[in-house]
py3Dmol code that shows the C-alpha trace and the ligand (Angstrom):
import py3Dmol

protein = """\
ATOM      1  CA  MET A   1      57.376 -49.049  -3.233  1.00  0.00           C
ATOM      2  CA  ARG A   2      56.955 -48.371  -6.995  1.00  0.00           C
ATOM      3  CA  MET A   3      54.864 -45.400  -8.072  1.00  0.00           C
ATOM      4  CA  ARG A   4      51.089 -45.983  -8.362  1.00  0.00           C
ATOM      5  CA  ALA A   5      49.771 -42.531  -9.036  1.00  0.00           C
ATOM      6  CA  VAL A   6      47.349 -40.357 -10.985  1.00  0.00           C
ATOM      7  CA  LEU A   7      48.327 -37.001 -12.488  1.00  0.00           C
ATOM      8  CA  MET A   8      45.239 -34.844 -12.956  1.00  0.00           C
ATOM      9  CA  GLY A   9      44.564 -31.229 -13.856  1.00  0.00           C
ATOM     10  CA  PRO A  10      42.832 -29.096 -16.467  1.00  0.00           C
ATOM     11  CA  PRO A  11      43.589 -29.467 -20.177  1.00  0.00           C
ATOM     12  CA  GLY A  12      46.987 -27.961 -20.944  1.00  0.00           C
ATOM     13  CA  ALA A  13      48.141 -27.920 -17.306  1.00  0.00           C
ATOM     14  CA  GLY A  14      51.265 -29.846 -18.294  1.00  0.00           C
ATOM     15  CA  LYS A  15      50.164 -33.389 -17.404  1.00  0.00           C
ATOM     16  CA  GLY A  16      51.727 -35.003 -20.470  1.00  0.00           C
ATOM     17  CA  THR A  17      54.951 -32.997 -20.182  1.00  0.00           C
ATOM     18  CA  GLN A  18      55.387 -33.900 -16.521  1.00  0.00           C
ATOM     19  CA  ALA A  19      54.090 -37.482 -16.677  1.00  0.00           C
ATOM     20  CA  GLN A  20      56.697 -38.401 -19.267  1.00  0.00           C
ATOM     21  CA  VAL A  21      59.562 -37.230 -17.013  1.00  0.00           C
ATOM     22  CA  LEU A  22      58.132 -38.623 -13.769  1.00  0.00           C
ATOM     23  CA  ALA A  23      57.288 -42.028 -15.235  1.00  0.00           C
ATOM     24  CA  GLN A  24      60.702 -42.369 -16.849  1.00  0.00           C
ATOM     25  CA  GLY A  25      62.435 -41.441 -13.573  1.00  0.00           C
ATOM     26  CA  ALA A  26      60.325 -43.925 -11.594  1.00  0.00           C
ATOM     27  CA  GLN A  27      60.647 -46.627 -14.289  1.00  0.00           C
ATOM     28  CA  VAL A  28      56.916 -47.159 -14.563  1.00  0.00           C
ATOM     29  CA  PRO A  29      54.737 -46.803 -17.682  1.00  0.00           C
ATOM     30  CA  GLN A  30      52.990 -43.482 -18.363  1.00  0.00           C
ATOM     31  CA  ILE A  31      49.423 -44.453 -19.227  1.00  0.00           C
ATOM     32  CA  ALA A  32      47.887 -41.512 -21.074  1.00  0.00           C
ATOM     33  CA  THR A  33      44.310 -42.147 -22.185  1.00  0.00           C
ATOM     34  CA  GLY A  34      44.385 -39.211 -24.642  1.00  0.00           C
ATOM     35  CA  ASP A  35      47.433 -40.754 -26.363  1.00  0.00           C
ATOM     36  CA  ILE A  36      45.761 -44.182 -26.474  1.00  0.00           C
ATOM     37  CA  LEU A  37      42.665 -42.662 -28.134  1.00  0.00           C
ATOM     38  CA  ARG A  38      44.685 -40.591 -30.618  1.00  0.00           C
ATOM     39  CA  ARG A  39      46.679 -43.685 -31.616  1.00  0.00           C
ATOM     40  CA  ALA A  40      43.438 -45.647 -32.134  1.00  0.00           C
ATOM     41  CA  ARG A  41      42.159 -42.791 -34.281  1.00  0.00           C
ATOM     42  CA  GLU A  42      45.267 -42.789 -36.456  1.00  0.00           C
ATOM     43  CA  GLU A  43      45.051 -46.561 -36.850  1.00  0.00           C
ATOM     44  CA  GLY A  44      41.377 -46.225 -37.844  1.00  0.00           C
ATOM     45  CA  THR A  45      40.157 -48.828 -35.338  1.00  0.00           C
ATOM     46  CA  SER A  46      36.495 -48.925 -34.272  1.00  0.00           C
ATOM     47  CA  LEU A  47      37.523 -47.396 -30.910  1.00  0.00           C
ATOM     48  CA  GLY A  48      39.297 -44.582 -32.755  1.00  0.00           C
ATOM     49  CA  ARG A  49      36.287 -43.890 -34.975  1.00  0.00           C
ATOM     50  CA  ARG A  50      33.957 -43.868 -31.984  1.00  0.00           C
ATOM     51  CA  ALA A  51      36.219 -41.563 -29.959  1.00  0.00           C
ATOM     52  CA  GLN A  52      36.871 -39.060 -32.747  1.00  0.00           C
ATOM     53  CA  SER A  53      33.631 -37.072 -32.624  1.00  0.00           C
ATOM     54  CA  PHE A  54      33.787 -36.726 -28.822  1.00  0.00           C
ATOM     55  CA  MET A  55      37.420 -35.594 -28.916  1.00  0.00           C
ATOM     56  CA  ASP A  56      36.905 -33.103 -31.746  1.00  0.00           C
ATOM     57  CA  ARG A  57      34.067 -31.481 -29.768  1.00  0.00           C
ATOM     58  CA  GLY A  58      36.163 -31.416 -26.576  1.00  0.00           C
ATOM     59  CA  GLU A  59      33.750 -33.797 -24.870  1.00  0.00           C
ATOM     60  CA  LEU A  60      34.540 -36.888 -22.847  1.00  0.00           C
ATOM     61  CA  VAL A  61      34.480 -40.343 -24.389  1.00  0.00           C
ATOM     62  CA  PRO A  62      31.835 -42.438 -22.535  1.00  0.00           C
ATOM     63  CA  ASP A  63      32.874 -43.931 -19.192  1.00  0.00           C
ATOM     64  CA  ASP A  64      32.273 -47.571 -20.182  1.00  0.00           C
ATOM     65  CA  VAL A  65      34.684 -47.241 -23.128  1.00  0.00           C
ATOM     66  CA  MET A  66      37.374 -45.576 -21.014  1.00  0.00           C
ATOM     67  CA  ILE A  67      37.058 -48.033 -18.130  1.00  0.00           C
ATOM     68  CA  GLY A  68      37.446 -50.939 -20.579  1.00  0.00           C
ATOM     69  CA  ILE A  69      40.618 -49.363 -21.995  1.00  0.00           C
ATOM     70  CA  ILE A  70      42.180 -48.867 -18.558  1.00  0.00           C
ATOM     71  CA  GLU A  71      41.224 -52.338 -17.372  1.00  0.00           C
ATOM     72  CA  GLU A  72      43.001 -53.846 -20.348  1.00  0.00           C
ATOM     73  CA  ARG A  73      46.062 -51.557 -20.070  1.00  0.00           C
ATOM     74  CA  LEU A  74      46.558 -52.125 -16.339  1.00  0.00           C
ATOM     75  CA  GLY A  75      46.429 -55.865 -16.972  1.00  0.00           C
ATOM     76  CA  GLN A  76      49.521 -55.705 -19.164  1.00  0.00           C
ATOM     77  CA  GLU A  77      52.852 -56.981 -17.899  1.00  0.00           C
ATOM     78  CA  ASP A  78      54.692 -53.629 -17.680  1.00  0.00           C
ATOM     79  CA  ALA A  79      52.045 -52.112 -15.370  1.00  0.00           C
ATOM     80  CA  GLN A  80      52.286 -54.820 -12.717  1.00  0.00           C
ATOM     81  CA  GLY A  81      55.028 -53.047 -10.751  1.00  0.00           C
ATOM     82  CA  GLY A  82      53.466 -49.583 -10.859  1.00  0.00           C
ATOM     83  CA  PHE A  83      52.128 -46.910 -13.215  1.00  0.00           C
ATOM     84  CA  LEU A  84      51.435 -43.226 -13.682  1.00  0.00           C
ATOM     85  CA  LEU A  85      47.961 -42.488 -15.035  1.00  0.00           C
ATOM     86  CA  ASP A  86      47.709 -39.306 -17.119  1.00  0.00           C
ATOM     87  CA  GLY A  87      44.171 -38.217 -18.078  1.00  0.00           C
ATOM     88  CA  PHE A  88      42.326 -41.008 -16.246  1.00  0.00           C
ATOM     89  CA  PRO A  89      40.123 -40.915 -14.235  1.00  0.00           C
ATOM     90  CA  ARG A  90      38.152 -37.885 -15.421  1.00  0.00           C
ATOM     91  CA  THR A  91      34.768 -38.551 -13.831  1.00  0.00           C
ATOM     92  CA  VAL A  92      33.610 -39.934 -10.484  1.00  0.00           C
ATOM     93  CA  PRO A  93      32.309 -43.187 -12.083  1.00  0.00           C
ATOM     94  CA  GLN A  94      35.773 -43.673 -13.665  1.00  0.00           C
ATOM     95  CA  ALA A  95      37.448 -43.094 -10.268  1.00  0.00           C
ATOM     96  CA  GLU A  96      35.116 -45.576  -8.589  1.00  0.00           C
ATOM     97  CA  ALA A  97      35.792 -48.172 -11.282  1.00  0.00           C
ATOM     98  CA  LEU A  98      39.550 -47.618 -10.906  1.00  0.00           C
ATOM     99  CA  ASP A  99      39.348 -48.112  -7.142  1.00  0.00           C
ATOM    100  CA  ARG A 100      37.440 -51.375  -7.630  1.00  0.00           C
ATOM    101  CA  LEU A 101      39.908 -52.603 -10.228  1.00  0.00           C
ATOM    102  CA  LEU A 102      42.985 -51.765  -8.130  1.00  0.00           C
ATOM    103  CA  ALA A 103      41.428 -53.335  -5.031  1.00  0.00           C
ATOM    104  CA  GLN A 104      40.915 -56.563  -6.997  1.00  0.00           C
ATOM    105  CA  ILE A 105      44.596 -56.722  -7.948  1.00  0.00           C
ATOM    106  CA  GLY A 106      45.801 -55.503  -4.536  1.00  0.00           C
ATOM    107  CA  MET A 107      47.487 -52.324  -5.876  1.00  0.00           C
ATOM    108  CA  PRO A 108      45.714 -49.277  -4.358  1.00  0.00           C
ATOM    109  CA  LEU A 109      46.668 -45.773  -5.485  1.00  0.00           C
ATOM    110  CA  GLY A 110      49.476 -44.111  -3.528  1.00  0.00           C
ATOM    111  CA  ALA A 111      48.881 -40.524  -4.624  1.00  0.00           C
ATOM    112  CA  VAL A 112      46.798 -38.266  -6.841  1.00  0.00           C
ATOM    113  CA  LEU A 113      48.770 -35.233  -8.025  1.00  0.00           C
ATOM    114  CA  LEU A 114      46.691 -32.224  -9.040  1.00  0.00           C
ATOM    115  CA  LEU A 115      48.438 -29.708 -11.306  1.00  0.00           C
ATOM    116  CA  GLU A 116      46.936 -26.249 -10.802  1.00  0.00           C
ATOM    117  CA  VAL A 117      47.233 -23.637 -13.575  1.00  0.00           C
ATOM    118  CA  PRO A 118      45.026 -20.527 -14.076  1.00  0.00           C
ATOM    119  CA  GLU A 119      42.761 -20.520 -17.154  1.00  0.00           C
ATOM    120  CA  ASP A 120      44.507 -17.643 -18.966  1.00  0.00           C
ATOM    121  CA  ASP A 121      47.802 -19.532 -18.855  1.00  0.00           C
ATOM    122  CA  ILE A 122      46.069 -22.700 -20.045  1.00  0.00           C
ATOM    123  CA  VAL A 123      44.705 -20.977 -23.130  1.00  0.00           C
ATOM    124  CA  ARG A 124      48.187 -19.581 -23.912  1.00  0.00           C
ATOM    125  CA  ARG A 125      49.786 -22.983 -23.444  1.00  0.00           C
ATOM    126  CA  LEU A 126      47.295 -24.854 -25.624  1.00  0.00           C
ATOM    127  CA  SER A 127      47.230 -22.333 -28.450  1.00  0.00           C
ATOM    128  CA  GLY A 128      51.034 -22.552 -28.773  1.00  0.00           C
ATOM    129  CA  ARG A 129      51.330 -26.307 -28.390  1.00  0.00           C
ATOM    130  CA  ARG A 130      52.899 -28.569 -31.018  1.00  0.00           C
ATOM    131  CA  THR A 131      52.604 -32.301 -30.408  1.00  0.00           C
ATOM    132  CA  CYS A 132      54.494 -35.344 -31.588  1.00  0.00           C
ATOM    133  CA  PRO A 133      51.941 -37.892 -32.867  1.00  0.00           C
ATOM    134  CA  SER A 134      54.496 -40.664 -32.532  1.00  0.00           C
ATOM    135  CA  CYS A 135      56.022 -40.427 -29.018  1.00  0.00           C
ATOM    136  CA  GLY A 136      53.517 -37.962 -27.489  1.00  0.00           C
ATOM    137  CA  ARG A 137      56.062 -35.285 -26.543  1.00  0.00           C
ATOM    138  CA  SER A 138      54.662 -31.731 -26.351  1.00  0.00           C
ATOM    139  CA  TYR A 139      56.441 -28.518 -27.332  1.00  0.00           C
ATOM    140  CA  HIS A 140      55.391 -24.884 -27.089  1.00  0.00           C
ATOM    141  CA  VAL A 141      56.233 -22.325 -29.772  1.00  0.00           C
ATOM    142  CA  GLU A 142      57.540 -19.863 -27.152  1.00  0.00           C
ATOM    143  CA  ASN A 143      58.179 -21.713 -23.870  1.00  0.00           C
ATOM    144  CA  ASP A 144      59.687 -24.902 -25.256  1.00  0.00           C
ATOM    145  CA  PRO A 145      60.324 -24.356 -28.977  1.00  0.00           C
ATOM    146  CA  PRO A 146      60.492 -27.435 -31.208  1.00  0.00           C
ATOM    147  CA  PRO A 147      63.465 -28.007 -33.541  1.00  0.00           C
ATOM    148  CA  ALA A 148      63.534 -25.637 -36.545  1.00  0.00           C
ATOM    149  CA  ASP A 149      62.745 -28.456 -39.019  1.00  0.00           C
ATOM    150  CA  GLY A 150      59.344 -28.998 -37.325  1.00  0.00           C
ATOM    151  CA  ARG A 151      60.253 -32.553 -36.300  1.00  0.00           C
ATOM    152  CA  CYS A 152      60.262 -34.093 -32.822  1.00  0.00           C
ATOM    153  CA  GLY A 153      63.628 -33.760 -31.064  1.00  0.00           C
ATOM    154  CA  SER A 154      63.087 -37.148 -29.377  1.00  0.00           C
ATOM    155  CA  CYS A 155      61.910 -39.385 -32.225  1.00  0.00           C
ATOM    156  CA  GLY A 156      62.045 -37.368 -35.472  1.00  0.00           C
ATOM    157  CA  ALA A 157      58.317 -37.564 -36.355  1.00  0.00           C
ATOM    158  CA  GLU A 158      56.647 -34.515 -37.915  1.00  0.00           C
ATOM    159  CA  LEU A 159      54.990 -32.343 -35.258  1.00  0.00           C
ATOM    160  CA  VAL A 160      51.274 -31.456 -35.487  1.00  0.00           C
ATOM    161  CA  THR A 161      48.785 -29.029 -33.948  1.00  0.00           C
ATOM    162  CA  ARG A 162      46.064 -31.077 -32.241  1.00  0.00           C
ATOM    163  CA  THR A 163      42.574 -30.674 -33.712  1.00  0.00           C
ATOM    164  CA  ASP A 164      41.162 -30.025 -30.221  1.00  0.00           C
ATOM    165  CA  ASP A 165      43.524 -27.076 -29.630  1.00  0.00           C
ATOM    166  CA  ARG A 166      41.240 -24.665 -31.546  1.00  0.00           C
ATOM    167  CA  PRO A 167      40.024 -21.777 -29.325  1.00  0.00           C
ATOM    168  CA  GLU A 168      36.343 -22.874 -29.270  1.00  0.00           C
ATOM    169  CA  THR A 169      37.294 -26.474 -28.441  1.00  0.00           C
ATOM    170  CA  ILE A 170      39.683 -25.312 -25.687  1.00  0.00           C
ATOM    171  CA  ARG A 171      36.746 -23.467 -24.077  1.00  0.00           C
ATOM    172  CA  ALA A 172      34.544 -26.566 -24.335  1.00  0.00           C
ATOM    173  CA  ARG A 173      37.263 -28.739 -22.747  1.00  0.00           C
ATOM    174  CA  LEU A 174      37.670 -26.309 -19.845  1.00  0.00           C
ATOM    175  CA  GLU A 175      33.931 -26.362 -19.236  1.00  0.00           C
ATOM    176  CA  VAL A 176      33.884 -30.181 -19.304  1.00  0.00           C
ATOM    177  CA  TYR A 177      36.783 -30.202 -16.830  1.00  0.00           C
ATOM    178  CA  ARG A 178      34.929 -27.925 -14.412  1.00  0.00           C
ATOM    179  CA  ARG A 179      31.728 -29.930 -14.662  1.00  0.00           C
ATOM    180  CA  SER A 180      32.928 -33.536 -14.766  1.00  0.00           C
ATOM    181  CA  THR A 181      36.509 -33.745 -13.504  1.00  0.00           C
ATOM    182  CA  GLU A 182      36.765 -31.154 -10.710  1.00  0.00           C
ATOM    183  CA  PRO A 183      34.500 -33.243  -8.436  1.00  0.00           C
ATOM    184  CA  LEU A 184      37.386 -35.721  -8.267  1.00  0.00           C
ATOM    185  CA  LYS A 185      39.262 -33.294  -6.032  1.00  0.00           C
ATOM    186  CA  ALA A 186      36.782 -33.896  -3.225  1.00  0.00           C
ATOM    187  CA  TYR A 187      36.686 -37.631  -3.995  1.00  0.00           C
ATOM    188  CA  TYR A 188      40.456 -38.037  -3.549  1.00  0.00           C
ATOM    189  CA  ALA A 189      40.784 -35.445  -0.761  1.00  0.00           C
ATOM    190  CA  GLN A 190      38.394 -37.617   1.226  1.00  0.00           C
ATOM    191  CA  GLN A 191      40.699 -40.589   0.679  1.00  0.00           C
ATOM    192  CA  GLY A 192      43.621 -38.455   1.942  1.00  0.00           C
ATOM    193  CA  ILE A 193      45.747 -38.970  -1.188  1.00  0.00           C
ATOM    194  CA  LEU A 194      45.230 -35.677  -3.070  1.00  0.00           C
ATOM    195  CA  ARG A 195      48.345 -33.461  -3.429  1.00  0.00           C
ATOM    196  CA  ALA A 196      47.817 -30.087  -5.121  1.00  0.00           C
ATOM    197  CA  VAL A 197      50.874 -28.680  -6.893  1.00  0.00           C
ATOM    198  CA  ASP A 198      51.422 -25.250  -8.477  1.00  0.00           C
ATOM    199  CA  GLY A 199      51.865 -25.872 -12.234  1.00  0.00           C
ATOM    200  CA  LEU A 200      53.268 -22.423 -13.044  1.00  0.00           C
ATOM    201  CA  GLY A 201      56.977 -21.833 -13.634  1.00  0.00           C
ATOM    202  CA  LYS A 202      59.648 -23.668 -15.597  1.00  0.00           C
ATOM    203  CA  VAL A 203      59.009 -27.314 -16.484  1.00  0.00           C
ATOM    204  CA  GLU A 204      61.898 -28.448 -14.221  1.00  0.00           C
ATOM    205  CA  GLU A 205      60.575 -26.398 -11.302  1.00  0.00           C
ATOM    206  CA  VAL A 206      57.160 -28.026 -11.617  1.00  0.00           C
ATOM    207  CA  THR A 207      58.793 -31.474 -11.844  1.00  0.00           C
ATOM    208  CA  ALA A 208      60.684 -30.793  -8.605  1.00  0.00           C
ATOM    209  CA  ARG A 209      57.441 -29.772  -6.865  1.00  0.00           C
ATOM    210  CA  LEU A 210      55.672 -32.900  -8.080  1.00  0.00           C
ATOM    211  CA  ARG A 211      58.534 -35.122  -6.877  1.00  0.00           C
ATOM    212  CA  ALA A 212      58.430 -33.417  -3.479  1.00  0.00           C
ATOM    213  CA  ALA A 213      54.660 -33.963  -3.303  1.00  0.00           C
ATOM    214  CA  LEU A 214      55.139 -37.660  -4.065  1.00  0.00           C
ATOM    215  CA  ARG A 215      57.566 -37.952  -1.147  1.00  0.00           C
ATOM    216  CA  ASP A 216      55.138 -36.299   1.336  1.00  0.00           C
TER     217      ASP A 216
END
"""
ligand_1 = """\
57
AP5
P 44.083 -35.553 -23.275
O 45.039 -35.829 -24.335
O 44.253 -36.216 -21.955
O 43.978 -33.964 -23.137
P 43.867 -32.983 -21.888
O 43.575 -33.538 -20.557
O 42.933 -31.960 -22.379
O 45.291 -32.532 -21.663
P 46.276 -32.057 -22.705
O 46.953 -33.228 -23.351
O 45.623 -31.058 -23.630
O 47.264 -31.195 -21.834
P 48.358 -31.611 -20.772
O 47.862 -31.301 -19.406
O 48.861 -33.002 -21.027
O 49.461 -30.527 -21.131
P 50.822 -30.641 -21.961
O 51.859 -31.315 -21.134
O 50.584 -31.143 -23.346
O 42.602 -35.898 -23.766
C 42.141 -35.504 -25.039
C 40.698 -35.952 -25.222
O 40.610 -37.385 -25.144
C 39.704 -35.441 -24.174
O 39.228 -34.148 -24.467
C 38.610 -36.525 -24.272
O 37.791 -36.311 -25.407
C 39.408 -37.798 -24.491
N 39.771 -38.475 -23.209
C 41.026 -38.703 -22.719
N 40.967 -39.317 -21.537
C 39.657 -39.490 -21.252
C 38.966 -40.051 -20.152
N 39.609 -40.571 -19.087
N 37.613 -40.053 -20.201
C 36.933 -39.548 -21.256
N 37.524 -39.004 -22.328
C 38.890 -38.968 -22.334
O 51.196 -29.081 -22.023
C 50.400 -28.169 -22.760
C 51.310 -27.093 -23.405
O 51.931 -26.331 -22.358
C 52.459 -27.685 -24.244
O 52.674 -26.847 -25.331
C 53.672 -27.652 -23.286
O 54.893 -27.534 -23.987
C 53.367 -26.408 -22.456
N 53.886 -26.496 -21.088
C 53.917 -27.601 -20.274
N 54.440 -27.277 -19.078
C 54.716 -25.930 -19.122
C 55.277 -25.018 -18.180
N 55.654 -25.415 -16.960
N 55.393 -23.717 -18.564
C 55.017 -23.307 -19.800
N 54.493 -24.135 -20.738
C 54.347 -25.441 -20.398
"""
view = py3Dmol.view(width=600, height=400)
view.addModel(protein, "pdb")
view.setStyle({"model": 0}, {"cartoon": {"style": "trace"}})
view.addModel(ligand_1, "xyz")
view.setStyle({"model": 1}, {"stick": {}})
view.zoomTo()
view.show()
């Protein structure tokens, strides 16, 4: 059966880094709501303009907007065989809407992977992150240094520091995670599909743990 999974965890836990590898290996699309919003922002669409102020403050974009985005994305051809959701759902109403949507199309979730990383490590990871605005790949100035010319090793675009990686915004995002997203642990544990995975260690070690959790 093709992968139908969610990768969740606090900001900076390594969701994007891991989702890219896992999705590629499983030949399913990585659906990252943060990337979708950032692209809309760069293109200056009305969605992008609406999302900007929430993102810059480290707050969540309203549920109705996010549910609409996911409904449309999951309806696209490449998601029919499976998908890996990265950054969605982030609230209980989003999780309930996702369940309803997947029930309608007969594709229930197989697993929810929870990446666990202590807060001190998260702050270190986010403050050293450099991101590719084109393909979404993340680097870290110490742990995973980008090429010396400051361009993405995968696609050549110029790397940027995300506007929400400022220390005060990182704190706000962590608080939002605790308040709005952590309740999803109980929601998915009750469904019996939550798999917690230690997110510390080398990227490849974490990938191996996630793959093992998917096989369980
Ligand atoms: P989003 O883009 O989803 O941000 P996030 O959840 O805060 O997660 P990040 O992208 O910051 O981190 P990550 O876990 O992907 O870590 P990464 O792999 O980059 O969302 C941004 C905003 O959009 C939200 O704040 C909200 O406003 C809005 N939004 C998005 N979805 C929404 C939704 N569903 N509802 C409402 N609003 C929504 O890694 C981080 C760093 O660590 C990198 O530098 C990386 O190189 C490094 N690293 C990775 N793995 C390791 C490792 N094993 N060891 C050492 N360093 C590592």
